[in-house]
LOTORTOR-176892 format. One record per residue (C-alpha): residue number from 1; residue in one letter; x, y, z. Coordinates in steps of 0.02 Angstrom, whole numbers. Each point is the difference from the previous one (the first is absolute). Layout:
<pts>
PT  pos  code       X       Y       Z
PT  NUM     A       X       Y       Z
...
</pts>
This chain:
<pts>
PT  pos  code       X       Y       Z
PT    1     M   -2206     706     549
PT    2     S      19     -41    -185
PT    3     F     -90    -148     -77
PT    4     T     160    -101     -19
PT    5     S      57      42     177
PT    6     A    -166     -68      64
PT    7     L      23    -157    -104
PT    8     R     175     -25      68
PT    9     S     -59      20     179
PT   10     E    -141    -125     -23
PT   11     A     114    -125     -87
PT   12     A     143      15     126
PT   13     P     -31    -175      73
PT   14     L       8     -73    -177
PT   15     F     163      92     -39
PT   16     D      72     -66     162
PT   17     A     -60    -177     -35
PT   18     V      85       2    -170
PT   19     Y     162      62      76
PT   20     Q      -5    -134     134
PT   21     H     -40    -141    -121
PT   22     P     131    -141       0
PT   23     F      40      30    -183
PT   24     V      42     183      29
PT   25     Q      93     -35     161
PT   26     G      91    -139     -92
PT   27     L      64     131    -122
PT   28     A      68      97     148
PT   29     C      95    -149      71
PT   30     E      44     -73    -171
PT   31     N    -100    -157      34
PT   32     V    -139     -27    -128
PT   33     P      -9    -176     -74
PT   34     P      52      -1    -184
PT   35     A    -165     -82     -50
PT   36     A     -96     142      82
PT   37     L     104     131     -90
PT   38     L     -29     -81    -168
PT   39     H    -185     -24      33
PT   40     Y     -11     185      43
PT   41     V      90      56    -159
PT   42     Q    -101    -113    -114
PT   43     Q    -163      68      71
PT   44     D      61     179       2
PT   45     V      44      -8    -184
PT   46     R    -179     -48     -38
PT   47     Y     -69     127     124
PT   48     L     100     144     -75
PT   49     Q     -66     -41    -172
PT   50     T    -175      25      72
PT   51     Y      57     156      92
PT   52     A      60      74    -165
PT   53     K    -167     -40     -83
PT   54     V     -91      87     142
PT   55     Y     102     158     -26
PT   56     G     -36     -15    -186
PT   57     L    -186      -5      36
PT   58     A      18     152     112
PT   59     L      90      90    -141
PT   60     A    -144     -41    -116
PT   61     K    -123      74     125
PT   62     S     102     159      23
PT   63     R     -93     160     -32
PT   64     D     141     112     -60
PT   65     L     183      -1     -53
PT   66     A      63      32     177
PT   67     E     -86    -157      64
PT   68     M      62     -98    -151
PT   69     R     179      53      36
PT   70     F     -18     -47     183
PT   71     F     -59    -177     -36
PT   72     H     121     -20    -145
PT   73     E     145      39     119
PT   74     R     -64    -126     126
PT   75     L     -18    -130    -137
PT   76     A     178      29     -58
PT   77     V      67     -31     175
PT   78     V     -94    -164      14
PT   79     L      60     -61    -169
PT   80     S     183      42      26
PT   81     G      37      14     185
PT   82     E     -25    -165      91
PT   83     S     135    -109     -79
PT   84     T     133      57     126
PT   85     A    -102     -67     146
PT   86     H     -43    -161     -91
PT   87     E     180     -31     -52
PT   88     N      56      22     181
PT   89     L    -123    -129      66
PT   90     C      42    -124    -137
PT   91     R     186      22      29
PT   92     A     -25     -35     186
PT   93     A     -95    -158     -48
PT   94     G     136     -58    -120
PT   95     Q    -110      24    -153
PT   96     D      36     101    -157
PT   97     Y    -144     122     -18
PT   98     A       3      -4    -190
PT   99     S     -29    -188       0
PT  100     L    -127      -7     141
PT  101     P    -146    -105     -61
PT  102     S    -173      75      -1
PT  103     A    -133     -66     119
PT  104     E    -188      -8       9
PT  105     W     -89     119     118
PT  106     S      -3     -42     185
PT  107     P    -170      30      82
PT  108     S      45     157      97
PT  109     A      91      81    -145
PT  110     H    -146     -41    -115
PT  111     H    -121      77     125
PT  112     Y     103     159      10
PT  113     A      13      15    -189
PT  114     Q    -188     -23     -22
PT  115     H     -35     131     134
PT  116     L     108     126     -94
PT  117     L     -74     -41    -170
PT  118     A    -179       9      63
PT  119     T      36     169      78
PT  120     A      85      62    -158
PT  121     Y    -144     -51    -114
PT  122     A    -144      57     110
PT  123     G      75     135     111
PT  124     S      44     182     -10
PT  125     L     177      67     -14
PT  126     G      -3      29     188
PT  127     E     -51    -179      35
PT  128     I     133     -67    -118
PT  129     L     138     103      78
PT  130     A     -57     -48     175
PT  131     A       5    -184     -49
PT  132     V     177       5     -71
PT  133     L      72     114     134
PT  134     P      35    -132     136
PT  135     C     121     -94    -112
PT  136     H     109     155     -17
PT  137     W     -26      69     175
PT  138     M      28    -161      97
PT  139     Y     159     -43     -94
PT  140     V      75     172      31
PT  141     D     -54     -13     182
PT  142     V      75    -174      22
PT  143     A     163      47     -87
PT  144     E      21     159     102
PT  145     R     -27     -96     162
PT  146     L     119    -137     -52
PT  147     C     135     124     -50
PT  148     A     -20      91     166
PT  149     S       9    -158     105
PT  150     V     123    -105    -100
PT  151     R     108     139     -75
PT  152     P      47    -118    -141
PT  153     T     166       8     -89
PT  154     P      28     -67    -177
PT  155     A      52    -164      82
PT  156     H    -178     -28      61
PT  157     R     -87    -132    -108
PT  158     F    -152     112     -25
PT  159     Y      87     168      -8
PT  160     D     -60      38    -177
PT  161     W    -181     -43      42
PT  162     M       0     115     151
PT  163     R      90     143     -84
PT  164     F    -112      -9    -154
PT  165     Y    -162      21      95
PT  166     A      73     128     120
PT  167     S      78     101    -140
PT  168     P     -36     186     -21
PT  169     A     -82     -38    -168
PT  170     M    -125    -119      81
PT  171     Q     -34     123     141
PT  172     D     -24     145    -121
PT  173     S    -119    -103    -106
PT  174     L     -98     -49     156
PT  175     R     -20     183      50
PT  176     D     -68      38    -174
PT  177     V    -127    -141      14
PT  178     L     -55      54     174
PT  179     A     -22     180     -57
PT  180     R    -100     -54    -152
PT  181     L    -113    -114     103
PT  182     D     -33     141     122
PT  183     E     -52     110    -147
PT  184     L    -117    -134     -66
PT  185     A     -75     -25     173
PT  186     E     -36     186      13
PT  187     Q     -93      -7    -166
PT  188     A     -96    -158      46
PT  189     G    -167     -15      87
PT  190     E     -22     -93     164
PT  191     R     -54    -163     -83
PT  192     E     154      -2    -112
PT  193     R     116      38     146
PT  194     I     -75    -149      94
PT  195     S      37    -110    -152
PT  196     M     177      69     -10
PT  197     R      28     -42     182
PT  198     R     -68    -176     -24
PT  199     A     111     -29    -152
PT  200     F     153      60      95
PT  201     L     -30    -107     154
PT  202     T     -38    -154    -104
PT  203     S     166      20     -91
PT  204     C      89      22     166
PT  205     Q     -70    -167      58
PT  206     L      52     -80    -164
PT  207     E     177      67      16
PT  208     Y      15    -100     161
PT  209     E     -75    -151     -87
PT  210     F     127      16    -140
PT  211     F     150     -12     117
PT  212     D     -86    -141      95
PT  213     M     -35     -92    -163
PT  214     A     185       7     -45
PT  215     W      56     -53     174
PT  216     R    -115    -152      -4
PT  217     Q      27     -31    -187
PT  218     Q    -187      -4     -18
PT  219     A     -82    -108    -133
PT  220     W    -179     -40     -46
PT  221     A     -75    -129     116
PT  222     L     -47    -120    -140
PT  223     A     140      46    -122
PT  224     E      66    -178     -14
PT  225     Q    -173     -64     -46
PT  226     A     -32     130    -134
</pts>
């Protein structure tokens, strides 16, 4: 069994929990509160800025041109590819994406961003890629499941969101990331592979927390007193 196959098997309960979360199931039945949608987008905008920085740090740590090209391609996708999904969620919430106000970090999104940055600064390329992988893998997984169960048409409120993450381009990119992580795992020692596994599973947990944060419109406990 490959390294990524073993990770996927171990994380299966987390993948299932994300798919069953009320936010995700609300996308399926077109019933997510507008405030939750907007909270999600505002936090995801901030999160993706961090995600891009993490890929930039991985590019800086790359050991040859092939690795540089790989991380440069991933970075380009993050910088240019998510607006379709965000626009769809904002449209469903009755909000123009271009005029959506920025927001301060919510606790769970902040935690996730700090986890990624800490891994990017201190970790190996394998640890970095393991930490960012759940974001890509879980979204493709969720979108494929939703498309299979809902069979959305363009009339579905979240059709563009589902089709974007289930698109051949997203699936092809995921396969490239999985193959590269398997290569890095083969080159790594046992201690590094343990760290890669820990980084991956932590990010899986935080993917669930991110959807839950949006659903509950999470704020800092003492925000009003700050």
